[in-house]
C-alpha positions as CSV (number, residue, x, y, z in Angstrom):
1,X,119.3,115.2,89.5
2,X,116.8,117.8,90.8
3,X,117.4,119.3,93.9
4,X,115.4,122.6,93.9
5,X,111.5,122.3,95.2
6,X,110.9,124.6,92.1
7,X,112.4,122.0,89.8
8,X,109.3,119.7,90.7
9,X,107.3,121.6,88.8
10,X,108.9,120.4,85.5
11,X,106.8,117.5,86.3
12,X,103.5,119.3,85.2
13,X,102.0,118.5,82.0
14,X,101.0,121.9,79.9
15,X,98.2,123.6,81.6
16,X,98.3,121.2,85.1
17,X,98.6,122.5,88.3
18,X,99.1,121.0,91.5
19,X,95.6,119.9,93.2
20,X,96.7,120.5,96.4
21,X,100.0,121.9,98.1
22,X,100.1,118.4,100.0
23,X,100.2,117.1,96.4
24,X,103.7,119.3,95.7
25,X,104.9,118.2,99.0
26,X,104.6,114.6,98.1
27,X,106.2,114.6,94.8
28,X,108.8,116.8,96.1
29,X,109.5,114.4,99.1
30,X,110.1,111.4,96.0
31,X,111.6,113.1,93.4
32,X,114.0,115.5,94.7
33,X,117.6,114.4,95.7
34,X,116.8,110.8,94.2
35,X,119.7,109.2,92.2
36,X,117.0,107.5,90.4
37,X,115.6,110.6,89.1
38,X,118.1,111.5,86.0
39,X,115.9,112.9,83.8
40,X,112.8,114.7,82.8
41,X,110.6,111.8,82.1
42,X,111.2,109.7,85.0
43,X,110.2,113.4,87.3
44,X,107.6,113.6,84.9
45,X,106.1,109.9,85.5
46,X,106.6,110.4,89.5
47,X,104.6,114.1,89.3
48,X,101.9,112.6,87.1
49,X,101.8,109.5,89.6
50,X,101.4,111.9,92.7
51,X,98.4,113.5,91.1
52,X,96.3,110.5,90.9
53,X,96.6,110.1,94.4
54,X,92.8,111.9,96.0
55,X,92.7,114.7,97.6
56,X,90.7,112.8,100.8
57,X,94.0,110.7,100.9
58,X,97.2,113.2,100.0
59,X,97.5,114.2,103.6
60,X,98.0,110.9,104.9
61,X,99.4,108.9,102.5
62,X,102.5,107.1,103.5
63,X,105.3,104.9,101.6
64,X,103.9,102.1,102.4
65,X,100.8,103.4,100.2
66,X,102.4,104.4,97.5
67,X,102.5,101.3,95.5
68,X,98.9,101.9,95.5
69,X,99.3,104.7,92.8
70,X,101.8,103.2,91.1
71,X,104.8,104.2,93.1
72,X,107.5,102.3,94.4
73,X,109.8,103.7,97.1
74,X,113.0,102.7,95.7
75,X,112.7,104.0,91.9
76,X,110.2,106.4,92.4
77,X,107.9,105.5,89.8
């Protein structure tokens, strides 16, 4: 299980950066302390899906919006 904010960065692929601070915050909220996230592959899947959320939507994205981006509330990815 991943519990520290910096651990979310492990979901980025080599050379990737967070497009906005908000993208990182959304990924942290979904992945950290989530009992479903038991390995790096799951963490990476969540982060990669969060990165697909447009910059214009990231500040207002809600849990009900997440399935549009391939994320489910209970399982994260």
